[in-house]
N, C-alpha and C positions, 0 to 999 in steps of 0.2 A: 402557259403560252398558248397562240392560237396555231389551228392547223390551217391554212389558206390552200384551198382549191381554185385555181384558174382556169375557166373555159379556154379551149384551144383558140388562139386569136386567128382571125378570119383576113387580115390584112395588116401592114405595116402600121397603121394608126394605131391599131389596137396593140400592137406589139410595143409601140413608144408610149403609149397610155399605161400598159403595165409595168415598165420600167419606171414610170413617174409613179404608180402607187406603190411600189417597192420601196423607195426612195423616200417617200412620205412616211410609208408605215416605219421605217427604219428611224427616222428623225424623231419620230414620235414615243418612240421606245415600244412598240408593240409588236416586234419582229417574232418569227415564230418559224415552225416549218412550213415550206412552201413547194407546192405540187401543182402538175397541169396533167390534164386528162388526154390521153391520146388513144388512138385504135387499140395499143398494146396495154394502155393503163386506164381502164374505164373509170368513170365516176363513182360506180358502186364499189370496184376494188380500192380505189383510194379513200373513198368514205369509211369503209369496213378498216383498211389500215388505220387511219387515223384515230378511229376508236380504239383498236386492237393496243395501238402504242399508248393508250391512255389519255390522250386530247379529250376534253368534255367540251370544248367551244370550237366548231367547223365553220370556217368564214368561206363564202361562196363569192366568186367575183365572174362576173358574164353578165350574159342577157338573162330576161326574166324567166325563160324556159328552162336557163341551165340553172339558175337558183333554185327554181322549182324541182327539179331533178336532185339536185343535192338535198333538198328537203326531204324528198320523198325516200331517198334509199337511207337517209340517216334515221327518219322515224321508223323505218323496216327492220334496220339492222339493231338500232337501239332497242326496240321492243323483243326483237329475237335473242337478243343478249341481257334483257333484264334490266338494261342502265336507264338510270332517273336523271332528271335535272340535264338532260343534254341541251345544247345552247347552238343556237345557227346565228351567224352574222352574216350581213351581205354588203358587197360593194357591186351596185349595177353599173354596166358601161354605158348606158345611154339615159341619162336622166329625163330628156324632154319626153321619152316612150315608155318609159319604165314603170309598170303598176307597182312594183317594190318599192321604188322610191317614194311613191303618194304614200303607200301603205305605212312606211316606216318615218315619212314626213322630214325625208332628207332631199334637198335642192341640188346638191353639186359634190363632187369628190371629197372635198376639202371637209364637209360636214359627214358624209358616211365615214371617213376614217378617224376624225373627231368622236364620232359617236361609238366605234371601237373601242376608242381609248377609254370614254366614260364608263362605257359597260354597264348601262341602266337596262334591267332586264323587265319583258312583260310577256304574259304568255298568250297566245293568239289560239282562234279556232282553226282547227284542220278538217279538210272532209276526205272520205275515203270513197273510190269509187272501187266496188267489189272486183275482184277477191282483196288487192293488195295494193291498188294504187292512191297513192296520196296526193294533195295538191292544196298549197297554202295560197295561192293567187286565184282570182277570178278565171273561169273556165268560160268558153264558148262553144256552143253546139251551133254548127255552120258549115255550110256547101254554098257552090256558086248560084244555086236557084231555090226558090222556096220548097218545103218540106212538109209531109204530113208527119205527125208525130202524136203520141200518147205519152201524156204525163199522170203518174197515179202516186197518190199518199195513199197512207191508211185509211182515209175517210172519204177522199176526195178523187174524182178522175176528170182530166181535161183531154179533149181532142183536138187539135188545132191545125192550121195551115200556117208556119212560120218562115220567118225568114233568118232569124237568130236567136239563140237563146243564152242568155249570159247567167250563169251561176257561180254566188259568192261561196267561199269555204265554209260560212254559218249556213248555207243552203237558202240564200233569198234567190229567188229564181225570177228574171225577169223576161217575159216573152214579147217578142217584136212580132204581130201577129199581122198579116198581109191584109185581112178582111178587115173593111170598115164598120162592121157591127159588133157588138158583142158576141164573143162565142158561147155556148152552152153553160161552160163552166163559171164564166164572169156571171152570166144571169143566176147560177145557183149559188154562188158563194161570193157575193158582193161584199161581205164583211171579211173574207181573206184577201181580196184584191184591190188594189188602188191602179188607178191611172192617170197619169198626169194631164194636166188641163190641156197642154201644147200637144200632145199626143196621143190620141184616142186609140190607137193601135197597139201600145204598150200595157201590159198588164203583169202583176207580181203577184207572189205568194211566198211563203217562208214555212218550211218544215224540218222536223228532224230528219228525216229520210224521203226520198221518194223515187219513183224509177220512170225512165224513158225508154219507150219502143218507137220503132217506125219500121215501115215495110221495105227500109233500104238501109245500108250501113251509112250512118252520119258521122263524121269526126268529130271528137272532142277534143279540142286543143287549146293551149296557150301559147300565143303567138304563132309561129309556124311549127311548133312541137304536137305531133298527135299523142294524146295520152291513151286514148282508148276510142271504141266505135259504137253506136248504139247497137244493141239494146244495153241498158247501163242501170245500176243499182247504186243510190249515194247514200251516204250517212254522214252526219256531221259529228265531230267529237270537240267538244267544247275544251278550248285552254290547255291543247296537247303539246304545243310544240313553243318553247322558249326562246325569245327574239332577243337582239339588242336594239335597242331604240333610243331615239334622242329622250332625255331629260326634258321635262314640261319646262317651259319659258314663261315666266311671269312677270307682267309687265306691273311695274309699280309708279309709273309716270305720273299719274294722278293721285296717286297715296303718299300725302305729305305728313310725317308726323312732328309736331310741336314739342319738344320735350321740355320745353320752359313753361309749358302751362300746368 
C-alpha cells in the first residue's frame, strides 16, 4: 500500500483537484493512507510517520518544491534509519509548469496515477547541498539583478558576473553570464565547457562536486522555495533515490512480421 502526502491546498480549485485524485486512486485500486501537511503536522513529521508505520513507498502530491521537500526528508530519514529501497512516487498538480512531470515523462493527471498503478521503478541521481539538504530537481541560483560569484571544482576555478545559474542533480551546471566575451574559465578549460551557437553568454560544465561563493547571500531555490543561500558546497550521489516512472513505450508500427515465410 502507498502512503500519500498532500501539499496544503492553496485554493478551491486545488481542493477539487485533490478530490478528483482520491477518486481516481480508489477506482484504480491503489488506495492507501492519505495525509496532508499542516502547520501542526509538518512534511518531515508525516514522512517519518509513514516510514515508521512500515510504508516503503511514499507518494508526494503538490508543486515541484513540495515534491522535492518530501524527497529531501525521505532521503534524510531513510539514511538515518538505515532503510534501503525506499521509493518515491509523485503526482504534480501543475503539469504545464512542472519539472517533475518532465523528468518522469508524464503529461497529465491520468498518466501520473496510471504510472503509480504500473509501479515501474528507476533509480535517479540526487544532489546534496552540505551538510544535509538534498534535491532531485534542477535548482537555480538567482536574484533580481546580476551577481558576482566564484565556482570551484577540485581542479578548476571560475569567477563570473552571472544572471542565473542552473544546476541539475547530476551536477551539470549552466551559467548565464551577462558578459559578451568568454570569461577566463572558458578560455582555460574549453574542453569542459560548451556554449550553444545561439547563446554565446551561456557556458556549462559537469563535476562530481563543486562550491559556489559570493560576496552577498544569493538564494538557491526550486520554484519559489529557497533551499539555501551561498556559499554552498554540492555533491552528486548517483542512483540514490528510487522513483516510480512510466514503462517504456515501444512503437511497432513499422515492424511487421510475416509468419508465413
